[in-house]
N, C-alpha and C positions, 0 to 999 in steps of 0.2 A: 438928654444924652443917655444912651443905653450903657449901663455898667455891667460888664460881663466878668464874673469871677472864674478863674481857672484854678482848680485845686487838685490834689492827689497826694498819695503817700510818697515818702522819700524814695527816690530812685524810679518813680513811675514814668518820668519823662515830661513832666509839666513844663519845665523850662524849654525843652525842645519844641513843645506845642506852641508856647508863647513866642519863641523865636520865629517860627514859621508864620504865625499870625502877623508878627511885626514885619516880616519880609513881604507879606501880602498887602501891607499898607496900613494896618491898624495901629493905633497908639497903644502901647503896652507899659503898664506900671508894675514893677516887681516889688513884692513885700520883702524879699531878701535884700534887694538893693536899698530899700528904705531902712531895713535893719542895720545894714552897714553904715548908712548915713547917721543913724541914731547913736552909734557908738564910736564916732570919731574921737581922737584924743581931745580931752578937755570938755567933752559933753557930760551933761548931768547923768545920763544913763550909764556911761562908762564908769563914772565915779561910784555910782550905786553898785554896779556889778563888782568892781574891785573891792568895795567895802564888804560885800557878802562873801566873795570867793577868794579874796586876798590878792596881794600884788603879784603873786605868781601867775595870775591870769593875764598879765600884761607882757608884751614883748619889750625888748630893750628900748625901742623907739617910742614906747607909750601906746602903741596900738594894741587892740584886743587880740589875744592868742586864740583864734577861733577854733583851731584844731583841739587844743587842750580843753576849751570850754565844751565843745561837742562831746568829747570823751566823758567829761564829768556828768553832763546831763543825761547821757545815755545810760549811765550806771547809777544815777541817783534821781528818783522821780521827784522828790521834794525840791532838789536843786533846779530841776527843769521847770517846775511850777513857779519857783522864785524868779527865774529868768524871764518867763513869760509875763509875769505880773509887772516887771520893770519895763519890758520892751513894748508890750501891747499898746499902751497909750501913745508912746512916741511914734511907733510905726503907723498907727491909725491916723495921727495928725499929719504925718508926712504924706501919706497916700491921699488924704483929703485935700491937702494943699495942691497936689498935682491934679486931682480931679477938678477942683474949682477952676484952676487955670485953663484946663481943656474945655470946660463948659463956657468960659469967657470967649474962647476961640471958636465957639459954635461947632465943636466936633460932634459927629453923629453917634460915636460909640467909643468906648475905651475898654480895654481888657486889663484886668488886675490879677496878677498871680498871687494867690493867697494860700500858702501851704496849710495853715491851720484854720481854714474857713469854718469847718464844722466843729472842730475842737473848741474854738473860741465863740461859737454860736453867732457868726457874722453873716450867715447866708441871707438874712432878710434885708441886708444893706445893698443887695445886688439884684438886678433885673433878671438875670439868667445865671445859672451855675453850670460850669463844665467840669466834669470829673475825668481826670486822666487815670486810667487803670492799667495795671500790669500784674502778672502773677509773681509769686514770691521770689523764685530763683533768679529771674532776670533782674529784679530790683536789687537783690543781694550783690550780684555780680557788678552792676552799675555803681553801687555805693562803694564797693571795695576798690574799684578802678578810679572813681572820681575823687574819693577822699583819702585814698591810700590807708585804708583801715582793714582790720582783720575781719574775717567772716563773722566771728562772734559779736564784734561791735556793730556790724551791719545788721545782724539779726536782732540785737537788742534795740536798735533804733526803730526798726520796723515793728517790733513787738510793742513799743511804747505808743504807737499811733493807732488811730481808729481804723478798723478793717475797711477795705475797699467796699465790701458789700453794704456797709452802713452808709458810706458816702454816696454810693450809687443811688440809694433810696431817695436822696435829696437832690439828685442831679436833674437838670433839664436836658443835658447832652452828655454822652459818655464817649470818650475817645480811648479805644483799647490799643495799648502799645505792646503788642506781643510779637510782632514780626520785624521786618527790615525797616531801615530808615525811610525807604521809598514808600513802604506801606503806611508809615506814620504820616508822611507828607500828604499822601492821597486822602487819608482820613481827615487831616486838618483842613485840606482844601474844601472838602465837603462841608465841614463845620463852618468855614469862612463864608461859603455860599449861603448857608442857612442863616447865619447871623446878619449878613449883608441884606438879605431879603427881608428879614424882620425889621432891621433899621429903616429900610426904605418904606415899608408899610407904616411904620410908626410916624415917619416924618410927612407922609402924604395925607 
């Protein structure tokens, strides 16, 4: 089974790319969804996070206050690394479990959305890497709208991440998200055709 990683900086549009690939019939696994699974109330990962960041990081119902945590890690690099060290193993295990299940079902290809692919040096675990790229200002605007955060917070988050140019160096495919939604859909449709042709050749 071909394992395709989709990555890109915050606000680049990688989730939109994955949504389109899913609409076209591909199986998609989201590392963000796995991260949410890893910190459900009562989980070991959530207990570790609360132990490091304090009970203030929990909502009244025991769930993780993701907005507060996001604010903390964008302002504190050491805190961000602590969080990544806790979640990386849990997320990887959840993704692997899903991949194994799809392999049992004899699926030809799976797409995995991995935001920190290069930062965590995971690229060698995948057959192909797709980087979703966008210029800085559209990313800032998307983050402000999506997360209801200030411009300064959006800029800090982008500044923490590896530059697009470095990610593109390790990409097999690049999807540029600079125009309209229709433009992005057209680009993803071309990507889908390329991936489908590659999967067909591999299976023949």
